[in-house]
C-alpha positions in Angstrom: 0.0 0.0 0.0 1.4 3.5 -1.0 2.1 6.3 1.4 -0.7 8.8 2.1 0.2 12.3 0.7 0.3 13.7 4.3 2.7 11.1 5.4 4.9 11.5 2.3 5.1 15.2 3.0 6.0 14.6 6.7 8.6 12.1 5.7 10.2 14.6 3.3 10.2 17.3 6.0 11.9 14.9 8.4 14.5 13.9 5.8 15.2 17.6 5.1 15.7 18.3 8.9 18.0 15.4 9.2 20.1 16.6 6.3 20.2 20.1 7.8 21.3 18.7 11.2 24.0 16.6 9.5 25.3 19.7 7.6 25.5 21.7 10.9 27.5 18.9 12.5 30.0 18.9 9.6 30.2 22.7 9.4 33.5 24.2 10.7 33.3 26.3 13.9 32.3 29.9 13.2 35.1 32.4 13.7 34.4 35.0 16.3 33.7 38.6 15.3 37.1 40.4 15.2 37.6 42.5 18.3 34.1 41.7 19.4 32.6 44.3 17.1 34.4 47.2 18.7 35.9 48.3 15.3 32.4 49.2 14.0 31.6 51.4 16.9 32.3 55.1 16.4 34.1 55.4 19.7 36.7 52.8 18.8 36.7 53.1 15.0 39.9 55.2 14.9 42.0 52.9 17.0 44.7 50.8 15.3 43.8 47.1 15.1 46.8 46.3 17.3 45.2 48.3 20.1 41.9 46.6 19.6 43.6 43.2 19.6 45.4 44.0 22.9 42.1 45.3 24.4 40.3 42.1 23.5 43.1 39.7 24.3 41.2 38.5 27.4 37.6 39.5 26.6 34.9 39.5 29.2 31.8 39.5 27.1 28.5 39.5 29.0 25.3 38.5 27.3 21.8 39.4 28.6 18.2 38.7 27.7 15.5 41.4 27.8 14.8 42.5 31.4 18.0 40.8 32.8 19.8 42.9 35.4 23.2 44.0 34.0 26.3 43.3 36.1 28.2 46.4 37.0 31.2 46.5 39.3 34.1 48.8 39.8 36.8 46.7 38.2 36.0 47.5 34.6 34.4 50.0 32.2 31.5 48.6 30.2 30.9 49.1 26.5 27.5 48.2 24.9 28.5 46.2 21.8 25.0 45.3 20.7 21.5 45.8 22.0 20.2 48.4 24.5 20.1 49.0 28.3 18.6 51.4 30.7 20.3 53.2 33.6 17.9 54.1 36.4 18.1 55.6 39.9 15.7 54.5 42.7 14.4 56.9 45.2 13.6 56.3 48.9 10.0 55.6 48.0 11.0 53.0 45.5 10.1 55.1 42.5 12.5 54.9 39.6 13.8 57.6 37.3 15.6 56.5 34.1 18.8 58.5 33.8 19.8 57.2 30.3 19.0 54.8 27.6 22.2 53.3 26.1 22.7 51.7 22.7 25.6 50.1 20.9 28.8 52.2 21.3 27.8 53.8 24.6 30.2 53.5 27.6 29.1 53.2 31.2 30.6 52.5 34.6 33.2 54.4 36.5 35.9 55.3 34.0 38.4 56.3 36.8 37.7 53.2 38.9 37.1 55.4 41.9 34.1 54.7 44.1 31.8 57.7 43.8 29.4 56.3 46.3 26.4 56.1 43.9 24.7 53.2 42.2 22.3 52.6 39.4 19.8 49.9 38.5 21.0 48.7 35.1 18.7 46.5 33.0 18.8 45.1 29.4 15.9 46.2 27.2 16.6 43.6 24.5 19.2 40.9 23.7 22.4 42.7 24.6 26.1 42.2 24.6 28.4 44.1 26.9 32.2 44.1 26.9 33.9 44.6 30.2 37.2 46.5 29.7 39.6 46.4 32.6 40.4 49.9 34.0 44.1 49.5 33.3 43.5 48.7 29.6 41.0 51.6 29.3 43.4 54.0 30.9 46.1 53.0 28.5 43.8 53.9 25.6 43.0 57.3 27.2 46.7 58.1 26.7 45.9 58.3 23.0 44.8 61.9 22.4 42.2 61.1 19.7 40.6 58.4 21.8 40.6 60.6 24.9 39.0 63.4 22.8 36.2 61.0 21.6 35.5 60.0 25.2 35.2 63.6 26.3 32.8 64.3 23.4 30.8 61.1 24.4 30.6 62.2 28.0 29.7 65.8 27.1 26.8 64.7 24.9 25.6 62.5 27.8 25.8 65.5 30.1 23.9 67.7 27.8 21.2 65.2 27.4 20.9 64.8 31.2 20.7 68.6 31.6 17.9 68.8 28.9 16.0 66.1 30.8 16.4 67.8 34.2 15.1 71.1 32.6 12.2 69.2 31.1 11.3 67.7 34.5 11.5 71.1 36.2 9.8 73.3 33.7 7.5 71.3 31.5 4.1 69.5 32.0 3.8 65.7 31.7 2.1 65.9 28.3 4.9 67.9 26.8 7.5 65.6 28.4 5.8 62.6 26.9 5.6 64.0 23.4 9.2 65.1 23.5 10.2 61.6 24.7 8.2 60.0 21.8 9.8 62.3 19.3 13.3 61.6 20.7 12.7 57.9 20.6 11.4 58.2 17.0 14.6 60.0 16.1 16.8 57.4 17.8 14.9 54.1 17.1 12.2 54.9 14.6 11.9 53.4 11.2 9.5 54.6 8.4 6.4 52.5 8.0 3.2 52.7 5.9 1.5 54.8 8.6 4.2 57.3 9.5 7.2 57.0 11.8 7.2 53.7 13.7 9.0 53.5 17.0 10.0 50.0 18.0 9.2 50.4 21.7 11.9 48.6 23.6 10.6 50.2 26.8 7.2 49.5 28.1 4.7 52.0 29.6 6.3 51.8 33.0 9.7 52.5 31.5 8.3 55.4 29.6 6.8 56.7 32.8 10.2 56.4 34.6 11.8 58.2 31.7 9.7 61.3 32.0 9.1 61.2 35.7 5.4 60.4 35.7 3.1 57.6 36.8 2.2 54.7 34.6 -1.4 55.6 34.9 -0.8 59.1 33.6 1.3 57.9 30.7 -1.4 55.4 29.8 -4.1 58.1 29.9 -2.1 60.5 27.7 -1.2 57.8 25.2 -4.9 57.0 25.0 -5.7 60.6 24.3 -3.0 60.8 21.6 -4.3 57.6 20.0 -8.0 58.8 20.0 -6.9 62.0 18.3 -4.8 60.0 15.7 -1.4 61.2 16.7 -0.1 57.8 17.6 -1.3 54.2 17.3 -0.2 51.0 19.0 0.7 48.1 16.6 1.5 45.2 18.9 4.8 46.1 20.5 5.4 48.9 18.0 4.1 52.4 18.7 3.5 54.3 15.4 3.6 58.1 15.2 1.1 58.7 12.5 2.4 62.1 11.5 5.6 63.3 13.1 5.3 67.0 12.0 1.7 67.0 13.3 2.9 65.7 16.7 5.7 68.3 16.8 3.1 71.0 16.2 1.2 69.8 19.3 4.1 71.0 21.4 3.2 74.6 20.4 -0.4 74.2 21.5 -1.5 75.3 25.0 -2.4 72.5 27.4 -6.2 72.3 27.9 -7.2 72.7 31.5 -10.8 71.6 30.9 
């Protein structure tokens, strides 16, 4: 008796999977990415390969899944090689405030190695790779003028962003802070879609609330209003800005008190 078509198809699929598994076993081991990807990051791009090779001679690569706590200690400077993480401070009441969202190429940790007496809650927002660079190796790189200049630029930009956020918290209402945060995320993470500017929201509503210094309930209510008025739309895990210029113009409108 011949095979039923369904069984013939199943058998063909099993045979294909077996061949694929056999090919994987025979495949040579994949070579690691040179210098753990540092050469493609702006901060390290100008360094000679010899310096990168010395830097990564004994690599300490840490890999994290979304929402994993990131290990931070005082014995190394951390470089985000891939993915994204958040740095947050926790107040006495337990309320969090996100200090920074870091992406590939960002550096965090104490560069000098000195204990400043402060601490952060550090968490991966997606699959993330972090390279721990020993302080001695990092300090040797800082002796190179061009690299030291890039580090100063990197830290100055981080400082300017922090000042902008402090001013926003002090002088602007929650709606304005939310809209500015959405526009900033669109500029950093957004990709054009058929509706407008899509923002692949790595951070959830609680993260967004922690980013702008508001409650999750307030953020949920404001996003609902923006959605009803067709400024934004939630598409699964993606938040879509339907018209970026229209949302920007909303910043110039007075906040309704009614």
